N, C-alpha and C positions, 0 to 999 in steps of 0.2 A: 337455176340453180346447183349447188352441184350434190351429188349421188350423197344422203344417209349412211355413217358406218355404224355396222354392227356393234354388241356392243361384246365385251371382247373376253370378259370375265364371264357371262355369261355364256358366248361362245362354248367357253368351256364347262360348263356345268350343266348342259342341259341337254339332251338331243331329243330332235322328235321321229313318232313313229309311222310307221308306215298311213295308217288312219289319220294322222295330223297331229295325236294327242303329246302330249309335251313329257318327256321321260326324264327325274332326275335320283338322288341317292341318297344316302339316311346319313343326316349329322350324327356325330360320337362315336366316329369308327376306325379315329386316325392317332389321339393315346388317351394313357388311362388307362389302359382296356385290363390290368391285372382285378381289376376291384369290381368288373360286368361280367357277368353270369356268358356261359360258353352260350347258351340259347342266344340271349341277347345280342351279344355280337353275333351273330348265324343270320338269326329275325333282321339286321342294321346293313348285310349287306344286299340283299334283294336291291332290285330299283324300283324303284314308286310312281305313281304316273300321279301331275302336280295336280291341283284342287284348277276347279272349273273358277272359282274365284280371282286367282291368280294366272288363268292361261291369258288372256289378252295379253297382259303386260309382260309376260315372257316374250313371247313371239313378236311380236314390237323387237322386242334386246335384241332377238336372235335375228331375227330377219330383216331387218332393218336395210 
């Protein structure tokens, strides 16, 4: 049986932490930034940890 391929799009979007959690970036930070407040843009800069409900699916995509 051939090797499973990991999902190329998921590899670019997610990163694993040392403890095995999955990091993600916030959406809505790429364009149409003039109508967003400075505070909103600043808070979207930080990375977040993915929800527990999605963690298994995303790990399968990354580590396949």
